[in-house]
N, C-alpha and C positions, 0 to 999 in steps of 0.2 A: 844649305847646299848651294854652292856657286854654280851658275849656269855657264855652259860652254858656249862661246860665241861662234856661230856657224859661219863658214866661209860661203861666198856666193855659189861656188860649184857644188858644195854640199847641199845648199838650199835647192838648187836645180835638180840634183839627184833625188832628194826627198820628194820634191813635187812630182817628178816622173814616177816614182814608186807609188805615191798616193793616187795619181791619175790612173796608173795601171790597175791598182787594186779596185778603185771605183768602177772602172770599165769592166773588169772581170766580174764584179758583183752584179753589175747591170746586165751583162751578157747571160748570167745564170738565171735571172728572173724572166718570166714571160712578160711580154709587153702589156698584156691585159692587167696583170698584177700591178705593174708599175703605174698604169693609168688609174687603177682603183685606189691605190695607196695615195697617189697625188691628189685625187679627188677628195678622199676622206681627210687628208691633211689640210686641204684648203677649206673644207667645211668647218673643221674644228678651229682653224685659225680665224675664220670669219666670225664664228660664234664667240670665240674668246675675245675678239675685239669689241663686239657688241656688248657682251656682258661686262667687260672691263670699263668701257665708256659709260655704260649705264650706272655702274657702281660709282665711278668718279663724279658724274654729274649729281647723283644722289647725295654723296658725301658733301659736295660743294654746296648744294642747295640746303642741306641740313645745317651745315656750319654757318652759312649766311643767315639762316633763320635763327639759329641759336645766338648769333652775335647781334641780332637786331636788323640785319640787312644793310644795304648801302642806301643812304638817303636819296641820292640823285636817281638811282635806278628804281628805287621803290616808288618815288613820285611818278616816274614815267610809266611804270607798270600799273599803278593805280589808275592813271589816266586811260591807259589802254583797256583795262578791265571795265571801267565805267562806260567807255565807248562801246564795248562789246555788249554790255548788259542793256544799254539803251536801244540797241538795234535788234 
């Protein structure tokens, strides 16, 4: 199905309609509800970022271990490990 190319005036009209719809929706909700939803959304976004980063670092560490690691970094980390164990 071919898409119809929108004219600049049509785009402006659509933006106004969308803005009006969003504003109407926001006006219907109490502000406390909006703040609560924003807070919960932020909490879950933060948790998702932490869990995602943890998984990515874990996969990276596992794959480096499975491949034998990187020689230059491995020697450096062994030196750091020995320094820590001596103190």
